ROMI-857531 format. One record per residue (C-alpha): residue number from 1; z, x, y. Coordinates in nm, 4 decimals. Layout:
residues N
<atom dokol="NUM" up="Z" east="X" north="Y"/>
...
***
This chain:
residues 388
<atom dokol="1" up="1.0333" east="4.4885" north="1.8312"/>
<atom dokol="2" up="1.2331" east="4.2532" north="1.6095"/>
<atom dokol="3" up="1.1443" east="4.2215" north="1.2424"/>
<atom dokol="4" up="1.2074" east="3.8482" north="1.2819"/>
<atom dokol="5" up="0.8995" east="3.7679" north="1.4896"/>
<atom dokol="6" up="0.6626" east="3.6513" north="1.2153"/>
<atom dokol="7" up="0.6216" east="3.2842" north="1.3020"/>
<atom dokol="8" up="0.3751" east="3.2282" north="1.0185"/>
<atom dokol="9" up="0.6570" east="3.3041" north="0.7715"/>
<atom dokol="10" up="0.9195" east="3.1221" north="0.9817"/>
<atom dokol="11" up="0.7334" east="2.7903" north="1.0067"/>
<atom dokol="12" up="0.5350" east="2.7851" north="0.6831"/>
<atom dokol="13" up="0.7069" east="2.4589" north="0.5781"/>
<atom dokol="14" up="0.6495" east="2.2835" north="0.9105"/>
<atom dokol="15" up="0.3414" east="2.0781" north="0.9930"/>
<atom dokol="16" up="0.1917" east="2.1121" north="1.3418"/>
<atom dokol="17" up="0.3222" east="1.7644" north="1.4277"/>
<atom dokol="18" up="0.6747" east="1.8618" north="1.3155"/>
<atom dokol="19" up="0.6565" east="2.1755" north="1.5300"/>
<atom dokol="20" up="0.5459" east="1.9762" north="1.8351"/>
<atom dokol="21" up="0.8333" east="1.7319" north="1.7847"/>
<atom dokol="22" up="1.0816" east="2.0211" north="1.7476"/>
<atom dokol="23" up="0.9405" east="2.1792" north="2.0634"/>
<atom dokol="24" up="1.0030" east="1.8675" north="2.2736"/>
<atom dokol="25" up="1.3492" east="1.8250" north="2.1272"/>
<atom dokol="26" up="1.4540" east="2.1830" north="2.2095"/>
<atom dokol="27" up="1.2949" east="2.1375" north="2.5517"/>
<atom dokol="28" up="1.5122" east="1.8288" north="2.6053"/>
<atom dokol="29" up="1.8347" east="2.0155" north="2.5176"/>
<atom dokol="30" up="1.7472" east="2.3244" north="2.7201"/>
<atom dokol="31" up="1.9243" east="2.1887" north="3.0301"/>
<atom dokol="32" up="2.3050" east="2.1664" north="2.9828"/>
<atom dokol="33" up="2.3499" east="1.8857" north="3.2383"/>
<atom dokol="34" up="2.0801" east="1.6706" north="3.0808"/>
<atom dokol="35" up="2.2162" east="1.7496" north="2.7343"/>
<atom dokol="36" up="2.5703" east="1.6432" north="2.8236"/>
<atom dokol="37" up="2.4511" east="1.3209" north="2.9898"/>
<atom dokol="38" up="2.2317" east="1.2460" north="2.6877"/>
<atom dokol="39" up="2.5161" east="1.3153" north="2.4448"/>
<atom dokol="40" up="2.7568" east="1.0843" north="2.6299"/>
<atom dokol="41" up="2.4948" east="0.8087" north="2.6326"/>
<atom dokol="42" up="2.4122" east="0.8637" north="2.2647"/>
<atom dokol="43" up="2.7757" east="0.8531" north="2.1529"/>
<atom dokol="44" up="2.8295" east="0.5349" north="2.3543"/>
<atom dokol="45" up="2.5213" east="0.3570" north="2.2164"/>
<atom dokol="46" up="2.5941" east="0.4568" north="1.8556"/>
<atom dokol="47" up="2.9584" east="0.3502" north="1.8849"/>
<atom dokol="48" up="2.8536" east="0.0113" north="2.0216"/>
<atom dokol="49" up="2.5744" east="-0.0442" north="1.7682"/>
<atom dokol="50" up="2.2872" east="-0.0603" north="2.0160"/>
<atom dokol="51" up="1.9696" east="-0.1653" north="1.8342"/>
<atom dokol="52" up="1.6965" east="0.0969" north="1.7698"/>
<atom dokol="53" up="1.9185" east="0.3943" north="1.8665"/>
<atom dokol="54" up="1.9939" east="0.4922" north="1.5079"/>
<atom dokol="55" up="1.6213" east="0.4929" north="1.4318"/>
<atom dokol="56" up="1.5508" east="0.7210" north="1.7291"/>
<atom dokol="57" up="1.8286" east="0.9614" north="1.6225"/>
<atom dokol="58" up="1.6925" east="0.9624" north="1.2653"/>
<atom dokol="59" up="1.3473" east="1.0630" north="1.3900"/>
<atom dokol="60" up="1.4744" east="1.3388" north="1.6220"/>
<atom dokol="61" up="1.8121" east="1.5186" north="1.5998"/>
<atom dokol="62" up="1.8818" east="1.4053" north="1.2429"/>
<atom dokol="63" up="1.5422" east="1.5117" north="1.1122"/>
<atom dokol="64" up="1.5774" east="1.8530" north="1.2811"/>
<atom dokol="65" up="1.9382" east="1.9389" north="1.1912"/>
<atom dokol="66" up="2.0306" east="1.7365" north="0.8778"/>
<atom dokol="67" up="1.9127" east="1.7308" north="0.5170"/>
<atom dokol="68" up="1.9457" east="1.3575" north="0.4533"/>
<atom dokol="69" up="2.1904" east="1.0688" north="0.4351"/>
<atom dokol="70" up="2.3162" east="1.1638" north="0.0880"/>
<atom dokol="71" up="2.3237" east="1.4817" north="-0.1197"/>
<atom dokol="72" up="2.0654" east="1.3242" north="-0.3515"/>
<atom dokol="73" up="1.8269" east="1.2510" north="-0.0620"/>
<atom dokol="74" up="1.8846" east="1.6057" north="0.0667"/>
<atom dokol="75" up="1.7530" east="1.7529" north="-0.2594"/>
<atom dokol="76" up="1.3968" east="1.7322" north="-0.1272"/>
<atom dokol="77" up="1.4940" east="1.9852" north="0.1413"/>
<atom dokol="78" up="1.6957" east="2.1935" north="-0.1087"/>
<atom dokol="79" up="1.3943" east="2.2302" north="-0.3413"/>
<atom dokol="80" up="1.1606" east="2.3143" north="-0.0536"/>
<atom dokol="81" up="1.3937" east="2.5874" north="0.0743"/>
<atom dokol="82" up="1.4580" east="2.7324" north="-0.2711"/>
<atom dokol="83" up="1.0849" east="2.7921" north="-0.3221"/>
<atom dokol="84" up="1.1300" east="3.0547" north="-0.0485"/>
<atom dokol="85" up="1.4428" east="3.2131" north="-0.2018"/>
<atom dokol="86" up="1.6653" east="3.0233" north="0.0442"/>
<atom dokol="87" up="1.9813" east="2.8542" north="-0.0860"/>
<atom dokol="88" up="2.1352" east="2.5388" north="0.0604"/>
<atom dokol="89" up="2.5015" east="2.4810" north="0.1416"/>
<atom dokol="90" up="2.5866" east="2.1117" north="0.1446"/>
<atom dokol="91" up="2.7970" east="2.0286" north="0.4470"/>
<atom dokol="92" up="2.9394" east="1.6742" north="0.4494"/>
<atom dokol="93" up="2.9120" east="1.6415" north="0.8254"/>
<atom dokol="94" up="3.1464" east="1.3542" north="0.9047"/>
<atom dokol="95" up="3.3640" east="1.4410" north="1.2045"/>
<atom dokol="96" up="3.6161" east="1.2712" north="1.4277"/>
<atom dokol="97" up="3.7846" east="1.0333" north="1.1799"/>
<atom dokol="98" up="4.1566" east="1.0801" north="1.1171"/>
<atom dokol="99" up="4.2788" east="0.8289" north="0.8594"/>
<atom dokol="100" up="4.4031" east="0.8922" north="0.5060"/>
<atom dokol="101" up="4.1233" east="0.6878" north="0.3465"/>
<atom dokol="102" up="3.8624" east="0.9080" north="0.5173"/>
<atom dokol="103" up="4.0433" east="1.2281" north="0.4121"/>
<atom dokol="104" up="4.0570" east="1.1051" north="0.0502"/>
<atom dokol="105" up="3.6909" east="1.0097" north="0.0625"/>
<atom dokol="106" up="3.5952" east="1.3522" north="0.2035"/>
<atom dokol="107" up="3.7964" east="1.5264" north="-0.0697"/>
<atom dokol="108" up="3.6143" east="1.3201" north="-0.3335"/>
<atom dokol="109" up="3.2805" east="1.4018" north="-0.1689"/>
<atom dokol="110" up="3.3556" east="1.7761" north="-0.1859"/>
<atom dokol="111" up="3.4480" east="1.7424" north="-0.5544"/>
<atom dokol="112" up="3.1166" east="1.5683" north="-0.6204"/>
<atom dokol="113" up="2.9365" east="1.8483" north="-0.4343"/>
<atom dokol="114" up="3.1084" east="2.1054" north="-0.6568"/>
<atom dokol="115" up="2.9975" east="1.9190" north="-0.9705"/>
<atom dokol="116" up="2.6485" east="1.8836" north="-0.8240"/>
<atom dokol="117" up="2.6292" east="2.2581" north="-0.7485"/>
<atom dokol="118" up="2.7491" east="2.3695" north="-1.0922"/>
<atom dokol="119" up="2.4908" east="2.5988" north="-1.2505"/>
<atom dokol="120" up="2.2394" east="2.5400" north="-0.9693"/>
<atom dokol="121" up="2.1339" east="2.8660" north="-0.7968"/>
<atom dokol="122" up="1.9705" east="2.6626" north="-0.5174"/>
<atom dokol="123" up="2.3228" east="2.5589" north="-0.4057"/>
<atom dokol="124" up="2.5197" east="2.8874" north="-0.3921"/>
<atom dokol="125" up="2.8244" east="2.7495" north="-0.2028"/>
<atom dokol="126" up="3.0092" east="2.4280" north="-0.1282"/>
<atom dokol="127" up="3.1906" east="2.4004" north="0.2044"/>
<atom dokol="128" up="3.4464" east="2.1819" north="0.3811"/>
<atom dokol="129" up="3.6262" east="2.1709" north="0.7167"/>
<atom dokol="130" up="4.0093" east="2.1721" north="0.7107"/>
<atom dokol="131" up="4.0116" east="1.8769" north="0.9534"/>
<atom dokol="132" up="3.8165" east="1.6881" north="0.6861"/>
<atom dokol="133" up="4.1348" east="1.6980" north="0.4761"/>
<atom dokol="134" up="4.3987" east="1.6259" north="0.7415"/>
<atom dokol="135" up="4.4843" east="1.5669" north="1.1062"/>
<atom dokol="136" up="4.4436" east="1.8562" north="1.3498"/>
<atom dokol="137" up="4.7728" east="1.7580" north="1.5203"/>
<atom dokol="138" up="4.9634" east="1.7816" north="1.1916"/>
<atom dokol="139" up="4.8228" east="2.1268" north="1.1112"/>
<atom dokol="140" up="4.9244" east="2.2313" north="1.4656"/>
<atom dokol="141" up="5.2778" east="2.0983" north="1.4192"/>
<atom dokol="142" up="5.3167" east="2.2865" north="1.0911"/>
<atom dokol="143" up="5.1834" east="2.6032" north="1.2552"/>
<atom dokol="144" up="5.4213" east="2.5737" north="1.5519"/>
<atom dokol="145" up="5.7197" east="2.5333" north="1.3185"/>
<atom dokol="146" up="5.8026" east="2.1838" north="1.4448"/>
<atom dokol="147" up="6.0418" east="1.9840" north="1.2264"/>
<atom dokol="148" up="5.8311" east="1.7258" north="1.0435"/>
<atom dokol="149" up="5.9366" east="1.3658" north="0.9889"/>
<atom dokol="150" up="5.9623" east="1.2342" north="0.6313"/>
<atom dokol="151" up="5.6202" east="1.0665" north="0.6582"/>
<atom dokol="152" up="5.4654" east="1.3806" north="0.8081"/>
<atom dokol="153" up="5.6050" east="1.5895" north="0.5210"/>
<atom dokol="154" up="5.4412" east="1.3499" north="0.2744"/>
<atom dokol="155" up="5.1172" east="1.3701" north="0.4713"/>
<atom dokol="156" up="5.1287" east="1.7518" north="0.4666"/>
<atom dokol="157" up="5.1812" east="1.7505" north="0.0886"/>
<atom dokol="158" up="4.8695" east="1.5336" north="0.0536"/>
<atom dokol="159" up="4.6682" east="1.7869" north="0.2555"/>
<atom dokol="160" up="4.7845" east="2.0748" north="0.0353"/>
<atom dokol="161" up="4.7075" east="1.8706" north="-0.2757"/>
<atom dokol="162" up="4.3492" east="1.8150" north="-0.1570"/>
<atom dokol="163" up="4.3025" east="2.1918" north="-0.1226"/>
<atom dokol="164" up="4.4517" east="2.2401" north="-0.4687"/>
<atom dokol="165" up="4.2236" east="1.9781" north="-0.6256"/>
<atom dokol="166" up="3.8985" east="2.1174" north="-0.4839"/>
<atom dokol="167" up="3.9891" east="2.4834" north="-0.5402"/>
<atom dokol="168" up="4.0909" east="2.4162" north="-0.9015"/>
<atom dokol="169" up="3.7658" east="2.2283" north="-0.9672"/>
<atom dokol="170" up="3.5585" east="2.5042" north="-0.8014"/>
<atom dokol="171" up="3.7313" east="2.7565" north="-1.0275"/>
<atom dokol="172" up="3.6670" east="2.5455" north="-1.3387"/>
<atom dokol="173" up="3.2998" east="2.4917" north="-1.2475"/>
<atom dokol="174" up="3.2466" east="2.8505" north="-1.1285"/>
<atom dokol="175" up="3.1211" east="2.7303" north="-0.7889"/>
<atom dokol="176" up="3.2037" east="2.9281" north="-0.4740"/>
<atom dokol="177" up="3.3996" east="2.7161" north="-0.2249"/>
<atom dokol="178" up="3.3982" east="2.8087" north="0.1422"/>
<atom dokol="179" up="3.6564" east="2.6770" north="0.3880"/>
<atom dokol="180" up="3.5336" east="2.6583" north="0.7479"/>
<atom dokol="181" up="3.7276" east="2.7847" north="1.0498"/>
<atom dokol="182" up="3.9011" east="2.5652" north="1.3062"/>
<atom dokol="183" up="4.0791" east="2.5979" north="1.6416"/>
<atom dokol="184" up="4.3483" east="2.8657" north="1.6821"/>
<atom dokol="185" up="4.6262" east="2.6061" north="1.7221"/>
<atom dokol="186" up="4.5893" east="2.5341" north="1.3481"/>
<atom dokol="187" up="4.3963" east="2.8292" north="1.2022"/>
<atom dokol="188" up="4.6998" east="3.0402" north="1.1026"/>
<atom dokol="189" up="4.8332" east="2.7666" north="0.8781"/>
<atom dokol="190" up="4.4853" east="2.7128" north="0.7286"/>
<atom dokol="191" up="4.4711" east="3.0872" north="0.6574"/>
<atom dokol="192" up="4.8072" east="3.0645" north="0.4803"/>
<atom dokol="193" up="4.6907" east="2.7793" north="0.2566"/>
<atom dokol="194" up="4.3560" east="2.9458" north="0.1823"/>
<atom dokol="195" up="4.5210" east="3.2810" north="0.1080"/>
<atom dokol="196" up="4.7503" east="3.1118" north="-0.1455"/>
<atom dokol="197" up="4.4421" east="2.9514" north="-0.3075"/>
<atom dokol="198" up="4.2659" east="3.2899" north="-0.3162"/>
<atom dokol="199" up="4.5657" east="3.4488" north="-0.4833"/>
<atom dokol="200" up="4.5667" east="3.1736" north="-0.7450"/>
<atom dokol="201" up="4.1945" east="3.1305" north="-0.8170"/>
<atom dokol="202" up="4.0276" east="3.4620" north="-0.7239"/>
<atom dokol="203" up="4.1686" east="3.6622" north="-1.0146"/>
<atom dokol="204" up="3.8291" east="3.7355" north="-1.1749"/>
<atom dokol="205" up="3.6058" east="3.7107" north="-0.8667"/>
<atom dokol="206" up="3.5960" east="3.5511" north="-0.5219"/>
<atom dokol="207" up="3.5712" east="3.1739" north="-0.5816"/>
<atom dokol="208" up="3.7653" east="3.0576" north="-0.2723"/>
<atom dokol="209" up="3.6344" east="3.2001" north="0.0586"/>
<atom dokol="210" up="3.7867" east="3.1800" north="0.4057"/>
<atom dokol="211" up="3.6015" east="3.1820" north="0.7402"/>
<atom dokol="212" up="3.6814" east="3.4218" north="1.0236"/>
<atom dokol="213" up="3.5744" east="3.3684" north="1.3835"/>
<atom dokol="214" up="3.5054" east="3.7152" north="1.5197"/>
<atom dokol="215" up="3.5211" east="3.6097" north="1.8858"/>
<atom dokol="216" up="3.8952" east="3.5967" north="1.8267"/>
<atom dokol="217" up="4.1289" east="3.8907" north="1.8767"/>
<atom dokol="218" up="4.3224" east="4.0363" north="1.5838"/>
<atom dokol="219" up="4.0684" east="3.9506" north="1.3132"/>
<atom dokol="220" up="4.0100" east="4.3041" north="1.1829"/>
<atom dokol="221" up="4.3866" east="4.3560" north="1.1635"/>
<atom dokol="222" up="4.4094" east="4.0329" north="0.9618"/>
<atom dokol="223" up="4.1364" east="4.1520" north="0.7263"/>
<atom dokol="224" up="4.3176" east="4.4772" north="0.6603"/>
<atom dokol="225" up="4.6423" east="4.2888" north="0.5885"/>
<atom dokol="226" up="4.4557" east="4.0550" north="0.3522"/>
<atom dokol="227" up="4.2998" east="4.3503" north="0.1713"/>
<atom dokol="228" up="4.6343" east="4.5250" north="0.1307"/>
<atom dokol="229" up="4.7909" east="4.2082" north="-0.0131"/>
<atom dokol="230" up="4.4941" east="4.1415" north="-0.2439"/>
<atom dokol="231" up="4.5124" east="4.4951" north="-0.3836"/>
<atom dokol="232" up="4.8865" east="4.4671" north="-0.4404"/>
<atom dokol="233" up="4.8622" east="4.1272" north="-0.6089"/>
<atom dokol="234" up="4.5317" east="4.1847" north="-0.7897"/>
<atom dokol="235" up="4.2831" east="3.9284" north="-0.6584"/>
<atom dokol="236" up="3.9453" east="3.9218" north="-0.4823"/>
<atom dokol="237" up="3.8520" east="3.8239" north="-0.1264"/>
<atom dokol="238" up="3.5553" east="3.6274" north="0.0066"/>
<atom dokol="239" up="3.4787" east="3.5594" north="0.3733"/>
<atom dokol="240" up="3.2251" east="3.3885" north="0.5876"/>
<atom dokol="241" up="3.1971" east="3.5607" north="0.9263"/>
<atom dokol="242" up="3.0885" east="3.3716" north="1.2370"/>
<atom dokol="243" up="3.1252" east="3.4503" north="1.6029"/>
<atom dokol="244" up="3.3002" east="3.1227" north="1.6885"/>
<atom dokol="245" up="3.2589" east="2.7738" north="1.8275"/>
<atom dokol="246" up="3.5511" east="2.6709" north="2.0513"/>
<atom dokol="247" up="3.5562" east="2.9309" north="2.3284"/>
<atom dokol="248" up="3.5888" east="2.7099" north="2.6383"/>
<atom dokol="249" up="3.8490" east="2.4890" north="2.4704"/>
<atom dokol="250" up="4.0514" east="2.7904" north="2.3513"/>
<atom dokol="251" up="4.0533" east="2.9536" north="2.6956"/>
<atom dokol="252" up="4.1524" east="2.6316" north="2.8704"/>
<atom dokol="253" up="4.4378" east="2.5689" north="2.6268"/>
<atom dokol="254" up="4.5667" east="2.9272" north="2.6582"/>
<atom dokol="255" up="4.5662" east="2.9006" north="3.0387"/>
<atom dokol="256" up="4.7283" east="2.5556" north="3.0388"/>
<atom dokol="257" up="5.0023" east="2.6534" north="2.7917"/>
<atom dokol="258" up="5.0481" east="3.0043" north="2.9311"/>
<atom dokol="259" up="4.9892" east="3.2146" north="2.6209"/>
<atom dokol="260" up="4.7503" east="3.5133" north="2.5786"/>
<atom dokol="261" up="4.3813" east="3.4238" north="2.5576"/>
<atom dokol="262" up="4.2956" east="3.4472" north="2.1842"/>
<atom dokol="263" up="3.9257" east="3.5134" north="2.2579"/>
<atom dokol="264" up="3.7640" east="3.8547" north="2.3001"/>
<atom dokol="265" up="3.7240" east="3.9377" north="2.6724"/>
<atom dokol="266" up="3.3454" east="3.9902" north="2.6619"/>
<atom dokol="267" up="3.0389" east="3.9096" north="2.4537"/>
<atom dokol="268" up="3.0052" east="4.2833" north="2.3800"/>
<atom dokol="269" up="3.3619" east="4.2938" north="2.2427"/>
<atom dokol="270" up="3.2808" east="3.9976" north="2.0157"/>
<atom dokol="271" up="2.9673" east="4.1737" north="1.8933"/>
<atom dokol="272" up="3.1658" east="4.4920" north="1.8226"/>
<atom dokol="273" up="3.4230" east="4.2871" north="1.6320"/>
<atom dokol="274" up="3.1514" east="4.1163" north="1.4275"/>
<atom dokol="275" up="2.9896" east="4.4505" north="1.3473"/>
<atom dokol="276" up="3.3282" east="4.5896" north="1.2397"/>
<atom dokol="277" up="3.3505" east="4.3003" north="0.9914"/>
<atom dokol="278" up="3.0135" east="4.4056" north="0.8469"/>
<atom dokol="279" up="3.1546" east="4.7534" north="0.7820"/>
<atom dokol="280" up="3.4723" east="4.6043" north="0.6373"/>
<atom dokol="281" up="3.2766" east="4.4130" north="0.3723"/>
<atom dokol="282" up="3.0257" east="4.6843" north="0.2844"/>
<atom dokol="283" up="3.2989" east="4.9508" north="0.2604"/>
<atom dokol="284" up="3.5131" east="4.7355" north="0.0281"/>
<atom dokol="285" up="3.2697" east="4.5735" north="-0.2145"/>
<atom dokol="286" up="3.5025" east="4.6560" north="-0.5035"/>
<atom dokol="287" up="3.7298" east="4.3791" north="-0.3698"/>
<atom dokol="288" up="3.5461" east="4.1876" north="-0.0926"/>
<atom dokol="289" up="3.2400" east="3.9608" north="-0.0687"/>
<atom dokol="290" up="3.0848" east="3.8573" north="0.2633"/>
<atom dokol="291" up="2.8683" east="3.5803" north="0.4043"/>
<atom dokol="292" up="2.7251" east="3.6628" north="0.7462"/>
<atom dokol="293" up="2.6698" east="3.3355" north="0.9274"/>
<atom dokol="294" up="2.4804" east="3.4330" north="1.2395"/>
<atom dokol="295" up="2.1779" east="3.3525" north="1.4532"/>
<atom dokol="296" up="2.2035" east="3.6989" north="1.6062"/>
<atom dokol="297" up="1.9052" east="3.9118" north="1.5052"/>
<atom dokol="298" up="2.0772" east="4.2427" north="1.5798"/>
<atom dokol="299" up="2.3751" east="4.1650" north="1.3561"/>
<atom dokol="300" up="2.1452" east="4.0492" north="1.0764"/>
<atom dokol="301" up="1.9365" east="4.3636" north="1.1031"/>
<atom dokol="302" up="2.2524" east="4.5761" north="1.1084"/>
<atom dokol="303" up="2.3659" east="4.4284" north="0.7742"/>
<atom dokol="304" up="2.0198" east="4.4920" north="0.6276"/>
<atom dokol="305" up="2.0141" east="4.8539" north="0.7494"/>
<atom dokol="306" up="2.3655" east="4.9293" north="0.6262"/>
<atom dokol="307" up="2.2820" east="4.7792" north="0.2852"/>
<atom dokol="308" up="1.9788" east="5.0072" north="0.2694"/>
<atom dokol="309" up="2.1859" east="5.3137" north="0.3691"/>
<atom dokol="310" up="2.4294" east="5.2365" north="0.0874"/>
<atom dokol="311" up="2.1485" east="5.1876" north="-0.1645"/>
<atom dokol="312" up="2.2369" east="4.8216" north="-0.2229"/>
<atom dokol="313" up="1.9764" east="4.5806" north="-0.3611"/>
<atom dokol="314" up="1.8552" east="4.3177" north="-0.1109"/>
<atom dokol="315" up="1.9947" east="4.0467" north="-0.3377"/>
<atom dokol="316" up="2.3315" east="4.2140" north="-0.3953"/>
<atom dokol="317" up="2.5528" east="3.9335" north="-0.5338"/>
<atom dokol="318" up="2.8329" east="3.9925" north="-0.2813"/>
<atom dokol="319" up="2.6299" east="3.9878" north="0.0399"/>
<atom dokol="320" up="2.4945" east="3.6599" north="0.1805"/>
<atom dokol="321" up="2.3256" east="3.5564" north="0.5038"/>
<atom dokol="322" up="2.3221" east="3.2097" north="0.6567"/>
<atom dokol="323" up="2.1883" east="3.0064" north="0.9451"/>
<atom dokol="324" up="2.2131" east="2.6395" north="1.0341"/>
<atom dokol="325" up="1.9379" east="2.4104" north="0.9122"/>
<atom dokol="326" up="1.6920" east="2.3451" north="1.1950"/>
<atom dokol="327" up="1.7671" east="2.6714" north="1.3756"/>
<atom dokol="328" up="1.6579" east="3.0361" north="1.3491"/>
<atom dokol="329" up="1.3994" east="2.9796" north="1.0749"/>
<atom dokol="330" up="1.2474" east="3.3111" north="1.1849"/>
<atom dokol="331" up="1.5582" east="3.4868" north="1.0467"/>
<atom dokol="332" up="1.6175" east="3.2781" north="0.7336"/>
<atom dokol="333" up="1.2592" east="3.2702" north="0.6075"/>
<atom dokol="334" up="1.2140" east="3.6435" north="0.6680"/>
<atom dokol="335" up="1.5304" east="3.7153" north="0.4677"/>
<atom dokol="336" up="1.4102" east="3.4850" north="0.1905"/>
<atom dokol="337" up="1.0695" east="3.6537" north="0.1878"/>
<atom dokol="338" up="1.2396" east="3.9935" north="0.1399"/>
<atom dokol="339" up="1.4624" east="3.8470" north="-0.1385"/>
<atom dokol="340" up="1.7924" east="3.8793" north="0.0457"/>
<atom dokol="341" up="2.0525" east="3.6108" north="-0.0339"/>
<atom dokol="342" up="1.9405" east="3.3803" north="0.2464"/>
<atom dokol="343" up="2.0814" east="3.0316" north="0.2938"/>
<atom dokol="344" up="2.0927" east="2.7324" north="0.5233"/>
<atom dokol="345" up="2.3952" east="2.5197" north="0.6099"/>
<atom dokol="346" up="2.2598" east="2.1745" north="0.5217"/>
<atom dokol="347" up="2.4544" east="1.8868" north="0.6816"/>
<atom dokol="348" up="2.4232" east="1.5393" north="0.5333"/>
<atom dokol="349" up="2.5798" east="1.1951" north="0.5763"/>
<atom dokol="350" up="2.4967" east="0.8509" north="0.7203"/>
<atom dokol="351" up="2.3055" east="0.8877" north="1.0494"/>
<atom dokol="352" up="2.5693" east="0.7031" north="1.2533"/>
<atom dokol="353" up="2.8560" east="0.9142" north="1.1142"/>
<atom dokol="354" up="2.6709" east="1.2438" north="1.1610"/>
<atom dokol="355" up="2.6050" east="1.1867" north="1.5346"/>
<atom dokol="356" up="2.9212" east="1.3777" north="1.6483"/>
<atom dokol="357" up="2.8054" east="1.6764" north="1.4402"/>
<atom dokol="358" up="2.4489" east="1.6529" north="1.5744"/>
<atom dokol="359" up="2.5605" east="1.6322" north="1.9364"/>
<atom dokol="360" up="2.7877" east="1.9342" north="1.8828"/>
<atom dokol="361" up="2.4848" east="2.1259" north="1.7526"/>
<atom dokol="362" up="2.2833" east="2.0257" north="2.0590"/>
<atom dokol="363" up="2.5639" east="2.1474" north="2.2869"/>
<atom dokol="364" up="2.5997" east="2.4751" north="2.0952"/>
<atom dokol="365" up="2.2263" east="2.5358" north="2.1286"/>
<atom dokol="366" up="2.2591" east="2.4907" north="2.5014"/>
<atom dokol="367" up="2.5658" east="2.7135" north="2.5355"/>
<atom dokol="368" up="2.4513" east="3.0052" north="2.3145"/>
<atom dokol="369" up="2.2777" east="3.2427" north="2.5539"/>
<atom dokol="370" up="1.9038" east="3.2348" north="2.4956"/>
<atom dokol="371" up="1.9132" east="3.0335" north="2.1690"/>
<atom dokol="372" up="1.7096" east="2.7335" north="2.2887"/>
<atom dokol="373" up="1.4645" east="2.9547" north="2.4779"/>
<atom dokol="374" up="1.4223" east="3.1675" north="2.1657"/>
<atom dokol="375" up="1.3443" east="2.8608" north="1.9530"/>
<atom dokol="376" up="1.0954" east="2.7356" north="2.2110"/>
<atom dokol="377" up="0.9240" east="3.0746" north="2.2383"/>
<atom dokol="378" up="0.8781" east="3.1026" north="1.8614"/>
<atom dokol="379" up="0.7419" east="2.7478" north="1.8310"/>
<atom dokol="380" up="0.5006" east="2.8108" north="2.1213"/>
<atom dokol="381" up="0.3836" east="3.1320" north="1.9551"/>
<atom dokol="382" up="0.3178" east="2.9580" north="1.6231"/>
<atom dokol="383" up="0.1375" east="2.6613" north="1.7818"/>
<atom dokol="384" up="-0.0848" east="2.9068" north="1.9673"/>
<atom dokol="385" up="-0.1504" east="3.1033" north="1.6455"/>
<atom dokol="386" up="-0.2575" east="2.7849" north="1.4662"/>
<atom dokol="387" up="-0.5088" east="2.7030" north="1.7389"/>
<atom dokol="388" up="-0.6801" east="3.0413" north="1.7174"/>
***
């Protein structure tokens, strides 16, 4: 029997009408074929400015999975969550644009988020995606060792400068900055940049955090190398751990380009890898902080049990839990109720620009085994409870 089954706690902020709407939305994305057809149609209509579509998205996917169109408008959600001991992590969810003006704008947005989060316990982290600061193809070229053109070298310097600017500001404002993970074709070079930022800014504590996708092979080995280097050079490490988000794409690329599959062979192997990361953090708290981003109840419970075994307080300042806004409220609200460091990833941005993010969420819900069914079952249970 899972400890995360109390729907009264999970949905205490949701009205019955909101629950019914969420139920029909999860029902609609339960079928992968329907979801993919719907996503293609949605992307087409948004791109071509069809009337009314934006309004429909605002009332459905956006309302379920996003905080608001701006960080200021999202504060209503932030305050509501914080009443339940749940922090919010602003995620500027603009995806799919690859021009310098957009990268500069995203960098500025992250800086504003850092200033906004300063001294506010309701916003424990600020986050950004590496592809928000530069082109995926350029990262890949740098990683592969390709000789860059003069203009590409200048472009790469701009990317590194954006990292420097946000990491320096995070350090000055004492705000923890988390860098998300990307595809393997560019992740090694991201790790290199982030590790150099950690070495520079994590001298007193972990301000700059990296993200590790535990469905990948070689992650525990990487962690041990990072720890060895951090001990030698005298700095602290912070990590967000996720299972991963690009499995089909990674496997297809590996097969097409004839290199070893970088993904764990089975779901069980991924779970074992994730659980090994839990031990890595809890066994090295003198140097390491961890954020466990997961919708997996077993992994969450494992962290809780191991914390208890080690005599750690529920709200130990180096152990965080996180789920995406609009999903797995049964986990987040339970953790908040028990005063663990619970948090939600809270995407925001103009409705039209956030559609690629929202459709990715819908697809992930469909592809994660049992996730949509789990959401539906919990909503059904709560609606039934409210009728009794």
